[in-house]
C-alpha positions in Angstrom: 10.9 -49.7 -42.9 10.2 -46.0 -42.2 7.4 -46.0 -44.7 5.8 -49.1 -43.0 6.1 -47.4 -39.6 4.5 -44.2 -40.9 1.6 -46.2 -42.5 1.0 -48.2 -39.2 1.1 -45.0 -37.2 -1.3 -43.2 -39.6 -3.7 -46.2 -39.5 -3.7 -46.3 -35.7 -4.2 -42.5 -35.3 -7.0 -42.5 -37.9 -8.7 -45.3 -36.0 -8.3 -43.7 -32.6 -8.9 -40.1 -33.5 -11.5 -40.8 -36.2 -12.8 -37.7 -37.8 -12.2 -35.4 -34.8 -10.9 -32.1 -36.0 -9.5 -29.7 -33.5 -7.4 -26.5 -33.6 -3.7 -27.4 -33.2 -3.4 -24.4 -30.9 -5.6 -26.0 -28.3 -4.4 -28.2 -25.4 -7.0 -30.9 -26.1 -5.6 -31.5 -29.6 -2.1 -32.2 -28.3 -3.5 -34.4 -25.5 -5.3 -36.5 -28.1 -2.2 -36.7 -30.3 -0.1 -37.8 -27.4 -2.6 -40.5 -26.4 -2.7 -41.7 -30.0 1.0 -41.9 -30.4 1.4 -43.5 -27.0 -0.9 -46.3 -27.9 0.7 -46.7 -31.3 4.1 -47.4 -29.7 2.9 -49.0 -26.4 1.3 -52.0 -28.1 4.3 -53.3 -30.1 6.8 -52.6 -27.3 4.7 -54.4 -24.8 5.2 -57.6 -26.8 8.8 -57.5 -25.6 7.7 -57.9 -22.0 4.6 -60.1 -22.6 6.2 -63.2 -24.2 8.9 -63.8 -21.6 6.6 -62.8 -18.8 3.9 -65.3 -19.7 6.5 -68.0 -20.4 8.1 -67.5 -17.0 4.8 -67.3 -15.1 3.7 -70.5 -16.7 7.0 -72.2 -16.1 7.0 -71.2 -12.4 3.4 -72.4 -11.9 1.7 -69.0 -11.7 -1.1 -69.1 -14.3 -2.9 -66.2 -12.6 -0.1 -63.8 -13.4 0.0 -65.1 -17.0 -3.7 -64.5 -17.3 -3.4 -60.9 -15.9 -0.6 -60.2 -18.4 -2.6 -61.5 -21.3 -5.7 -59.6 -20.2 -3.9 -56.3 -19.9 -2.2 -56.9 -23.3 -5.6 -57.7 -24.8 -7.1 -54.5 -23.3 -4.4 -52.4 -24.9 -4.9 -54.2 -28.2 -8.7 -53.6 -27.9 -8.4 -49.9 -27.2 -5.8 -49.4 -30.0 -7.4 -51.4 -32.8 -11.1 -51.8 -32.4 -13.0 -49.4 -34.7 -16.1 -47.7 -33.6 -15.1 -46.6 -30.1 -15.1 -42.9 -29.4 -11.9 -41.2 -28.2 -13.6 -40.5 -24.9 -14.3 -44.2 -24.4 -10.8 -45.2 -25.3 -9.4 -42.8 -22.8 
């Protein structure tokens, strides 16, 4: 399980950071690393809230809230996994 998590995290960070190389003594390097790791863990954890939130919104007759939930989840997915975006565009 730990190996799978490390592989996932490495793939996400490689996708987000690309080939950007910076000195690890600079603040920008650590900001980029924090952003990368935040997105790597934010996306899977947001599934915990997404599924019950959408189900409850649809059950209570609030499709607009379900649509906003799905749109925000899709945006985080897009920023995390779509290749070709620069780090600046993702931020």
